[in-house]
PyMOL Python script that loads the backbone (N, CA, C, O; Angstrom):
from pymol import cmd

cmd.read_pdbstr("""\
ATOM      1  N   MET A   1      -5.883  21.914  31.074  1.00  0.00           N
ATOM      2  CA  MET A   1      -6.740  21.602  29.951  1.00  0.00           C
ATOM      3  C   MET A   1      -6.660  20.107  29.675  1.00  0.00           C
ATOM      4  O   MET A   1      -5.575  19.526  29.636  1.00  0.00           O
ATOM      5  N   HIS A   2      -7.812  19.500  29.487  1.00  0.00           N
ATOM      6  CA  HIS A   2      -7.893  18.064  29.255  1.00  0.00           C
ATOM      7  C   HIS A   2      -8.129  17.800  27.764  1.00  0.00           C
ATOM      8  O   HIS A   2      -9.104  18.277  27.185  1.00  0.00           O
ATOM      9  N   VAL A   3      -7.232  17.044  27.163  1.00  0.00           N
ATOM     10  CA  VAL A   3      -7.361  16.700  25.750  1.00  0.00           C
ATOM     11  C   VAL A   3      -7.600  15.200  25.659  1.00  0.00           C
ATOM     12  O   VAL A   3      -6.840  14.407  26.215  1.00  0.00           O
ATOM     13  N   THR A   4      -8.655  14.818  24.958  1.00  0.00           N
ATOM     14  CA  THR A   4      -8.957  13.396  24.821  1.00  0.00           C
ATOM     15  C   THR A   4      -8.138  12.789  23.688  1.00  0.00           C
ATOM     16  O   THR A   4      -7.641  13.494  22.809  1.00  0.00           O
ATOM     17  N   LEU A   5      -8.011  11.480  23.729  1.00  0.00           N
ATOM     18  CA  LEU A   5      -7.302  10.766  22.667  1.00  0.00           C
ATOM     19  C   LEU A   5      -7.990  10.986  21.323  1.00  0.00           C
ATOM     20  O   LEU A   5      -7.325  11.112  20.295  1.00  0.00           O
ATOM     21  N   ARG A   6      -9.309  11.032  21.331  1.00  0.00           N
ATOM     22  CA  ARG A   6     -10.050  11.211  20.075  1.00  0.00           C
ATOM     23  C   ARG A   6      -9.740  12.550  19.426  1.00  0.00           C
ATOM     24  O   ARG A   6      -9.499  12.617  18.221  1.00  0.00           O
ATOM     25  N   SER A   7      -9.744  13.624  20.222  1.00  0.00           N
ATOM     26  CA  SER A   7      -9.461  14.940  19.639  1.00  0.00           C
ATOM     27  C   SER A   7      -7.999  15.055  19.236  1.00  0.00           C
ATOM     28  O   SER A   7      -7.686  15.671  18.217  1.00  0.00           O
ATOM     29  N   TYR A   8      -7.097  14.470  20.025  1.00  0.00           N
ATOM     30  CA  TYR A   8      -5.678  14.485  19.675  1.00  0.00           C
ATOM     31  C   TYR A   8      -5.444  13.739  18.360  1.00  0.00           C
ATOM     32  O   TYR A   8      -4.722  14.226  17.489  1.00  0.00           O
ATOM     33  N   ALA A   9      -6.049  12.562  18.216  1.00  0.00           N
ATOM     34  CA  ALA A   9      -5.882  11.779  16.995  1.00  0.00           C
ATOM     35  C   ALA A   9      -6.452  12.526  15.792  1.00  0.00           C
ATOM     36  O   ALA A   9      -5.843  12.539  14.723  1.00  0.00           O
ATOM     37  N   PHE A  10      -7.610  13.144  15.960  1.00  0.00           N
ATOM     38  CA  PHE A  10      -8.225  13.870  14.852  1.00  0.00           C
ATOM     39  C   PHE A  10      -7.365  15.056  14.426  1.00  0.00           C
ATOM     40  O   PHE A  10      -7.128  15.252  13.233  1.00  0.00           O
ATOM     41  N   LEU A  11      -6.898  15.846  15.384  1.00  0.00           N
ATOM     42  CA  LEU A  11      -6.076  17.014  15.057  1.00  0.00           C
ATOM     43  C   LEU A  11      -4.737  16.615  14.442  1.00  0.00           C
ATOM     44  O   LEU A  11      -4.256  17.279  13.523  1.00  0.00           O
ATOM     45  N   SER A  12      -4.135  15.545  14.938  1.00  0.00           N
ATOM     46  CA  SER A  12      -2.877  15.108  14.328  1.00  0.00           C
ATOM     47  C   SER A  12      -3.124  14.570  12.923  1.00  0.00           C
ATOM     48  O   SER A  12      -2.276  14.731  12.046  1.00  0.00           O
ATOM     49  N   GLY A  13      -4.266  13.937  12.697  1.00  0.00           N
ATOM     50  CA  GLY A  13      -4.609  13.489  11.354  1.00  0.00           C
ATOM     51  C   GLY A  13      -4.754  14.649  10.389  1.00  0.00           C
ATOM     52  O   GLY A  13      -4.295  14.574   9.249  1.00  0.00           O
ATOM     53  N   ILE A  14      -5.392  15.724  10.840  1.00  0.00           N
ATOM     54  CA  ILE A  14      -5.533  16.926  10.012  1.00  0.00           C
ATOM     55  C   ILE A  14      -4.163  17.527   9.720  1.00  0.00           C
ATOM     56  O   ILE A  14      -3.893  17.942   8.593  1.00  0.00           O
ATOM     57  N   LEU A  15      -3.300  17.574  10.728  1.00  0.00           N
ATOM     58  CA  LEU A  15      -1.957  18.129  10.549  1.00  0.00           C
ATOM     59  C   LEU A  15      -1.159  17.326   9.518  1.00  0.00           C
ATOM     60  O   LEU A  15      -0.528  17.907   8.635  1.00  0.00           O
ATOM     61  N   PHE A  16      -1.185  15.998   9.625  1.00  0.00           N
ATOM     62  CA  PHE A  16      -0.467  15.170   8.657  1.00  0.00           C
ATOM     63  C   PHE A  16      -1.057  15.310   7.255  1.00  0.00           C
ATOM     64  O   PHE A  16      -0.319  15.289   6.270  1.00  0.00           O
ATOM     65  N   ALA A  17      -2.368  15.452   7.159  1.00  0.00           N
ATOM     66  CA  ALA A  17      -3.001  15.657   5.853  1.00  0.00           C
ATOM     67  C   ALA A  17      -2.559  16.978   5.233  1.00  0.00           C
ATOM     68  O   ALA A  17      -2.328  17.051   4.026  1.00  0.00           O
ATOM     69  N   MET A  18      -2.441  18.018   6.052  1.00  0.00           N
ATOM     70  CA  MET A  18      -1.999  19.315   5.536  1.00  0.00           C
ATOM     71  C   MET A  18      -0.545  19.257   5.062  1.00  0.00           C
ATOM     72  O   MET A  18      -0.207  19.839   4.032  1.00  0.00           O
ATOM     73  N   ILE A  19       0.305  18.566   5.798  1.00  0.00           N
ATOM     74  CA  ILE A  19       1.705  18.418   5.390  1.00  0.00           C
ATOM     75  C   ILE A  19       1.783  17.648   4.075  1.00  0.00           C
ATOM     76  O   ILE A  19       2.536  18.024   3.177  1.00  0.00           O
ATOM     77  N   ALA A  20       1.005  16.571   3.960  1.00  0.00           N
ATOM     78  CA  ALA A  20       0.986  15.800   2.720  1.00  0.00           C
ATOM     79  C   ALA A  20       0.480  16.652   1.561  1.00  0.00           C
ATOM     80  O   ALA A  20       0.987  16.542   0.444  1.00  0.00           O
ATOM     81  N   LEU A  21      -0.509  17.494   1.815  1.00  0.00           N
ATOM     82  CA  LEU A  21      -1.052  18.366   0.774  1.00  0.00           C
ATOM     83  C   LEU A  21      -0.007  19.365   0.283  1.00  0.00           C
ATOM     84  O   LEU A  21       0.102  19.605  -0.920  1.00  0.00           O
ATOM     85  N   VAL A  22       0.753  19.944   1.194  1.00  0.00           N
ATOM     86  CA  VAL A  22       1.805  20.891   0.798  1.00  0.00           C
ATOM     87  C   VAL A  22       2.830  20.198  -0.094  1.00  0.00           C
ATOM     88  O   VAL A  22       3.277  20.776  -1.086  1.00  0.00           O
ATOM     89  N   HIS A  23       3.203  18.980   0.244  1.00  0.00           N
ATOM     90  CA  HIS A  23       4.168  18.254  -0.581  1.00  0.00           C
ATOM     91  C   HIS A  23       3.558  17.846  -1.921  1.00  0.00           C
ATOM     92  O   HIS A  23       4.256  17.824  -2.935  1.00  0.00           O
ATOM     93  N   ALA A  24       2.270  17.523  -1.936  1.00  0.00           N
ATOM     94  CA  ALA A  24       1.605  17.197  -3.200  1.00  0.00           C
ATOM     95  C   ALA A  24       1.567  18.417  -4.119  1.00  0.00           C
ATOM     96  O   ALA A  24       1.764  18.293  -5.328  1.00  0.00           O
ATOM     97  N   VAL A  25       1.315  19.587  -3.550  1.00  0.00           N
ATOM     98  CA  VAL A  25       1.324  20.825  -4.341  1.00  0.00           C
ATOM     99  C   VAL A  25       2.726  21.082  -4.878  1.00  0.00           C
ATOM    100  O   VAL A  25       2.889  21.494  -6.027  1.00  0.00           O
ATOM    101  N   ARG A  26       3.733  20.841  -4.051  1.00  0.00           N
ATOM    102  CA  ARG A  26       5.123  21.002  -4.508  1.00  0.00           C
ATOM    103  C   ARG A  26       5.403  20.090  -5.705  1.00  0.00           C
ATOM    104  O   ARG A  26       6.024  20.511  -6.681  1.00  0.00           O
ATOM    105  N   LEU A  27       4.946  18.849  -5.624  1.00  0.00           N
ATOM    106  CA  LEU A  27       5.152  17.918  -6.734  1.00  0.00           C
ATOM    107  C   LEU A  27       4.410  18.377  -7.987  1.00  0.00           C
ATOM    108  O   LEU A  27       4.958  18.323  -9.088  1.00  0.00           O
ATOM    109  N   TYR A  28       3.175  18.825  -7.826  1.00  0.00           N
ATOM    110  CA  TYR A  28       2.358  19.234  -8.961  1.00  0.00           C
ATOM    111  C   TYR A  28       2.986  20.408  -9.711  1.00  0.00           C
ATOM    112  O   TYR A  28       3.055  20.405 -10.940  1.00  0.00           O
ATOM    113  N   TYR A  29       3.437  21.402  -8.964  1.00  0.00           N
ATOM    114  CA  TYR A  29       4.001  22.598  -9.588  1.00  0.00           C
ATOM    115  C   TYR A  29       5.502  22.494  -9.846  1.00  0.00           C
ATOM    116  O   TYR A  29       6.075  23.366 -10.499  1.00  0.00           O
ATOM    117  N   GLY A  30       6.136  21.455  -9.350  1.00  0.00           N
ATOM    118  CA  GLY A  30       7.564  21.271  -9.576  1.00  0.00           C
ATOM    119  C   GLY A  30       8.438  22.252  -8.820  1.00  0.00           C
ATOM    120  O   GLY A  30       9.548  22.565  -9.251  1.00  0.00           O
ATOM    121  N   TRP A  31       7.937  22.738  -7.690  1.00  0.00           N
ATOM    122  CA  TRP A  31       8.694  23.704  -6.903  1.00  0.00           C
ATOM    123  C   TRP A  31       9.970  23.079  -6.360  1.00  0.00           C
ATOM    124  O   TRP A  31       9.999  21.909  -5.980  1.00  0.00           O
ATOM    125  N   GLU A  32      11.007  23.874  -6.335  1.00  0.00           N
ATOM    126  CA  GLU A  32      12.277  23.439  -5.771  1.00  0.00           C
ATOM    127  C   GLU A  32      12.305  23.826  -4.294  1.00  0.00           C
ATOM    128  O   GLU A  32      11.951  24.948  -3.933  1.00  0.00           O
ATOM    129  N   ALA A  33      12.723  22.903  -3.453  1.00  0.00           N
ATOM    130  CA  ALA A  33      12.841  23.187  -2.021  1.00  0.00           C
ATOM    131  C   ALA A  33      14.317  23.117  -1.646  1.00  0.00           C
ATOM    132  O   ALA A  33      15.000  22.133  -1.930  1.00  0.00           O
ATOM    133  N   ILE A  34      14.790  24.173  -1.007  1.00  0.00           N
ATOM    134  CA  ILE A  34      16.196  24.245  -0.612  1.00  0.00           C
ATOM    135  C   ILE A  34      16.257  24.547   0.881  1.00  0.00           C
ATOM    136  O   ILE A  34      15.663  25.513   1.360  1.00  0.00           O
ATOM    137  N   ILE A  35      16.981  23.708   1.600  1.00  0.00           N
ATOM    138  CA  ILE A  35      17.189  23.923   3.031  1.00  0.00           C
ATOM    139  C   ILE A  35      18.685  23.977   3.284  1.00  0.00           C
ATOM    140  O   ILE A  35      19.401  23.000   3.066  1.00  0.00           O
ATOM    141  N   ASN A  36      19.146  25.128   3.746  1.00  0.00           N
ATOM    142  CA  ASN A  36      20.558  25.339   4.070  1.00  0.00           C
ATOM    143  C   ASN A  36      21.470  24.988   2.883  1.00  0.00           C
ATOM    144  O   ASN A  36      22.540  24.405   3.061  1.00  0.00           O
ATOM    145  N   GLY A  37      21.029  25.351   1.679  1.00  0.00           N
ATOM    146  CA  GLY A  37      21.827  25.107   0.485  1.00  0.00           C
ATOM    147  C   GLY A  37      21.677  23.720  -0.115  1.00  0.00           C
ATOM    148  O   GLY A  37      22.267  23.434  -1.157  1.00  0.00           O
ATOM    149  N   TRP A  38      20.899  22.853   0.520  1.00  0.00           N
ATOM    150  CA  TRP A  38      20.702  21.493   0.027  1.00  0.00           C
ATOM    151  C   TRP A  38      19.358  21.415  -0.687  1.00  0.00           C
ATOM    152  O   TRP A  38      18.318  21.725  -0.107  1.00  0.00           O
ATOM    153  N   VAL A  39      19.388  20.997  -1.954  1.00  0.00           N
ATOM    154  CA  VAL A  39      18.156  20.864  -2.734  1.00  0.00           C
ATOM    155  C   VAL A  39      17.488  19.544  -2.355  1.00  0.00           C
ATOM    156  O   VAL A  39      18.081  18.473  -2.490  1.00  0.00           O
ATOM    157  N   ILE A  40      16.260  19.636  -1.885  1.00  0.00           N
ATOM    158  CA  ILE A  40      15.519  18.441  -1.472  1.00  0.00           C
ATOM    159  C   ILE A  40      14.994  17.744  -2.726  1.00  0.00           C
ATOM    160  O   ILE A  40      14.277  18.360  -3.514  1.00  0.00           O
ATOM    161  N   PRO A  41      15.339  16.472  -2.924  1.00  0.00           N
ATOM    162  CA  PRO A  41      14.867  15.759  -4.113  1.00  0.00           C
ATOM    163  C   PRO A  41      13.343  15.549  -4.089  1.00  0.00           C
ATOM    164  O   PRO A  41      12.719  15.534  -3.028  1.00  0.00           O
ATOM    165  N   MET A  42      12.776  15.391  -5.268  1.00  0.00           N
ATOM    166  CA  MET A  42      11.330  15.199  -5.377  1.00  0.00           C
ATOM    167  C   MET A  42      10.877  13.886  -4.734  1.00  0.00           C
ATOM    168  O   MET A  42       9.744  13.793  -4.261  1.00  0.00           O
ATOM    169  N   TRP A  43      11.742  12.876  -4.709  1.00  0.00           N
ATOM    170  CA  TRP A  43      11.330  11.601  -4.115  1.00  0.00           C
ATOM    171  C   TRP A  43      11.030  11.759  -2.627  1.00  0.00           C
ATOM    172  O   TRP A  43      10.259  10.982  -2.065  1.00  0.00           O
ATOM    173  N   VAL A  44      11.632  12.754  -1.990  1.00  0.00           N
ATOM    174  CA  VAL A  44      11.332  13.004  -0.577  1.00  0.00           C
ATOM    175  C   VAL A  44       9.871  13.435  -0.442  1.00  0.00           C
ATOM    176  O   VAL A  44       9.175  12.993   0.472  1.00  0.00           O
ATOM    177  N   SER A  45       9.411  14.289  -1.341  1.00  0.00           N
ATOM    178  CA  SER A  45       8.011  14.721  -1.296  1.00  0.00           C
ATOM    179  C   SER A  45       7.067  13.566  -1.608  1.00  0.00           C
ATOM    180  O   SER A  45       6.007  13.458  -0.992  1.00  0.00           O
ATOM    181  N   TRP A  46       7.432  12.699  -2.554  1.00  0.00           N
ATOM    182  CA  TRP A  46       6.601  11.520  -2.830  1.00  0.00           C
ATOM    183  C   TRP A  46       6.466  10.671  -1.572  1.00  0.00           C
ATOM    184  O   TRP A  46       5.376  10.202  -1.244  1.00  0.00           O
ATOM    185  N   THR A  47       7.574  10.477  -0.875  1.00  0.00           N
ATOM    186  CA  THR A  47       7.561   9.678   0.347  1.00  0.00           C
ATOM    187  C   THR A  47       6.690  10.334   1.418  1.00  0.00           C
ATOM    188  O   THR A  47       5.907   9.660   2.087  1.00  0.00           O
ATOM    189  N   VAL A  48       6.831  11.643   1.575  1.00  0.00           N
ATOM    190  CA  VAL A  48       6.040  12.366   2.580  1.00  0.00           C
ATOM    191  C   VAL A  48       4.555  12.317   2.238  1.00  0.00           C
ATOM    192  O   VAL A  48       3.723  12.177   3.135  1.00  0.00           O
ATOM    193  N   VAL A  49       4.211  12.428   0.967  1.00  0.00           N
ATOM    194  CA  VAL A  49       2.797  12.361   0.569  1.00  0.00           C
ATOM    195  C   VAL A  49       2.221  10.993   0.923  1.00  0.00           C
ATOM    196  O   VAL A  49       1.155  10.909   1.533  1.00  0.00           O
ATOM    197  N   ILE A  50       2.907   9.939   0.552  1.00  0.00           N
ATOM    198  CA  ILE A  50       2.390   8.582   0.798  1.00  0.00           C
ATOM    199  C   ILE A  50       2.278   8.300   2.289  1.00  0.00           C
ATOM    200  O   ILE A  50       1.225   7.875   2.764  1.00  0.00           O
ATOM    201  N   ILE A  51       3.352   8.534   3.027  1.00  0.00           N
ATOM    202  CA  ILE A  51       3.344   8.247   4.462  1.00  0.00           C
ATOM    203  C   ILE A  51       2.404   9.201   5.200  1.00  0.00           C
ATOM    204  O   ILE A  51       1.700   8.788   6.122  1.00  0.00           O
ATOM    205  N   GLY A  52       2.389  10.465   4.803  1.00  0.00           N
ATOM    206  CA  GLY A  52       1.508  11.437   5.455  1.00  0.00           C
ATOM    207  C   GLY A  52       0.040  11.102   5.296  1.00  0.00           C
ATOM    208  O   GLY A  52      -0.735  11.216   6.246  1.00  0.00           O
ATOM    209  N   VAL A  53      -0.346  10.690   4.097  1.00  0.00           N
ATOM    210  CA  VAL A  53      -1.749  10.317   3.863  1.00  0.00           C
ATOM    211  C   VAL A  53      -2.111   9.076   4.676  1.00  0.00           C
ATOM    212  O   VAL A  53      -3.196   9.008   5.254  1.00  0.00           O
ATOM    213  N   LEU A  54      -1.214   8.100   4.722  1.00  0.00           N
ATOM    214  CA  LEU A  54      -1.495   6.891   5.504  1.00  0.00           C
ATOM    215  C   LEU A  54      -1.637   7.204   6.992  1.00  0.00           C
ATOM    216  O   LEU A  54      -2.559   6.716   7.646  1.00  0.00           O
ATOM    217  N   ILE A  55      -0.731   8.013   7.524  1.00  0.00           N
ATOM    218  CA  ILE A  55      -0.813   8.374   8.943  1.00  0.00           C
ATOM    219  C   ILE A  55      -2.074   9.198   9.210  1.00  0.00           C
ATOM    220  O   ILE A  55      -2.752   8.987  10.216  1.00  0.00           O
ATOM    221  N   ALA A  56      -2.389  10.128   8.319  1.00  0.00           N
ATOM    222  CA  ALA A  56      -3.596  10.945   8.494  1.00  0.00           C
ATOM    223  C   ALA A  56      -4.846  10.070   8.492  1.00  0.00           C
ATOM    224  O   ALA A  56      -5.735  10.245   9.325  1.00  0.00           O
ATOM    225  N   TRP A  57      -4.907   9.144   7.569  1.00  0.00           N
ATOM    226  CA  TRP A  57      -6.066   8.244   7.470  1.00  0.00           C
ATOM    227  C   TRP A  57      -6.233   7.429   8.749  1.00  0.00           C
ATOM    228  O   TRP A  57      -7.336   7.330   9.288  1.00  0.00           O
ATOM    229  N   GLU A  58      -5.141   6.848   9.230  1.00  0.00           N
ATOM    230  CA  GLU A  58      -5.201   6.037  10.442  1.00  0.00           C
ATOM    231  C   GLU A  58      -5.560   6.880  11.667  1.00  0.00           C
ATOM    232  O   GLU A  58      -6.303   6.424  12.536  1.00  0.00           O
ATOM    233  N   ALA A  59      -5.039   8.101  11.739  1.00  0.00           N
ATOM    234  CA  ALA A  59      -5.338   8.969  12.880  1.00  0.00           C
ATOM    235  C   ALA A  59      -6.812   9.348  12.907  1.00  0.00           C
ATOM    236  O   ALA A  59      -7.434   9.350  13.969  1.00  0.00           O
ATOM    237  N   VAL A  60      -7.374   9.668  11.748  1.00  0.00           N
ATOM    238  CA  VAL A  60      -8.797  10.024  11.697  1.00  0.00           C
ATOM    239  C   VAL A  60      -9.652   8.800  12.018  1.00  0.00           C
ATOM    240  O   VAL A  60     -10.671   8.925  12.697  1.00  0.00           O
ATOM    241  N   LYS A  61      -9.254   7.624  11.542  1.00  0.00           N
ATOM    242  CA  LYS A  61      -9.979   6.401  11.898  1.00  0.00           C
ATOM    243  C   LYS A  61      -9.918   6.156  13.403  1.00  0.00           C
ATOM    244  O   LYS A  61     -10.919   5.789  14.017  1.00  0.00           O
ATOM    245  N   LEU A  62      -8.736   6.361  13.996  1.00  0.00           N
ATOM    246  CA  LEU A  62      -8.567   6.170  15.434  1.00  0.00           C
ATOM    247  C   LEU A  62      -9.442   7.134  16.229  1.00  0.00           C
ATOM    248  O   LEU A  62      -9.931   6.794  17.307  1.00  0.00           O
ATOM    249  N   SER A  63      -9.633   8.321  15.699  1.00  0.00           N
ATOM    250  CA  SER A  63     -10.443   9.319  16.406  1.00  0.00           C
ATOM    251  C   SER A  63     -11.927   8.958  16.404  1.00  0.00           C
ATOM    252  O   SER A  63     -12.696   9.481  17.211  1.00  0.00           O
ATOM    253  N   GLY A  64     -12.326   8.074  15.507  1.00  0.00           N
ATOM    254  CA  GLY A  64     -13.730   7.678  15.440  1.00  0.00           C
ATOM    255  C   GLY A  64     -14.606   8.642  14.676  1.00  0.00           C
ATOM    256  O   GLY A  64     -15.831   8.555  14.751  1.00  0.00           O
ATOM    257  N   TYR A  65     -14.002   9.564  13.937  1.00  0.00           N
ATOM    258  CA  TYR A  65     -14.764  10.558  13.178  1.00  0.00           C
ATOM    259  C   TYR A  65     -15.542   9.876  12.064  1.00  0.00           C
ATOM    260  O   TYR A  65     -14.974   9.126  11.270  1.00  0.00           O
ATOM    261  N   LYS A  66     -16.850  10.139  12.010  1.00  0.00           N
ATOM    262  CA  LYS A  66     -17.715   9.501  11.016  1.00  0.00           C
ATOM    263  C   LYS A  66     -18.223  10.464   9.962  1.00  0.00           C
ATOM    264  O   LYS A  66     -18.933  10.041   9.049  1.00  0.00           O
ATOM    265  N   GLY A  67     -17.892  11.724  10.049  1.00  0.00           N
ATOM    266  CA  GLY A  67     -18.391  12.707   9.099  1.00  0.00           C
ATOM    267  C   GLY A  67     -19.458  13.579   9.739  1.00  0.00           C
ATOM    268  O   GLY A  67     -19.927  13.301  10.843  1.00  0.00           O
ATOM    269  N   ARG A  68     -19.828  14.620   9.043  1.00  0.00           N
ATOM    270  CA  ARG A  68     -20.786  15.589   9.590  1.00  0.00           C
ATOM    271  C   ARG A  68     -22.204  15.036   9.643  1.00  0.00           C
ATOM    272  O   ARG A  68     -22.985  15.438  10.505  1.00  0.00           O
ATOM    273  N   ASN A  69     -22.551  14.127   8.746  1.00  0.00           N
ATOM    274  CA  ASN A  69     -23.936  13.662   8.649  1.00  0.00           C
ATOM    275  C   ASN A  69     -24.200  12.393   9.448  1.00  0.00           C
ATOM    276  O   ASN A  69     -25.297  11.839   9.370  1.00  0.00           O
ATOM    277  N   SER A  70     -23.239  11.929  10.198  1.00  0.00           N
ATOM    278  CA  SER A  70     -23.427  10.684  10.955  1.00  0.00           C
ATOM    279  C   SER A  70     -23.953  10.942  12.341  1.00  0.00           C
ATOM    280  O   SER A  70     -24.166  10.001  13.106  1.00  0.00           O
TER     281      SER A  70
END
""", "prot")
cmd.dss("prot")
cmd.show_as("cartoon", "prot")
cmd.util.cbc("prot")
cmd.orient("prot")
């Protein structure tokens, strides 16, 4: 199967956007996240939201996606 850079960049952008969205929802509702007994601080989600949105934005730009009406 042949995957182009454009489709790879677009799909990874969507994936990073979804991860950022999950962390944004966690922040909004104040959900507690615990991994192996360790409570993940809220600042980790803030960091993931900011970095995730930036990476998603750049990946979609790299893919050349212009929207449905272009």
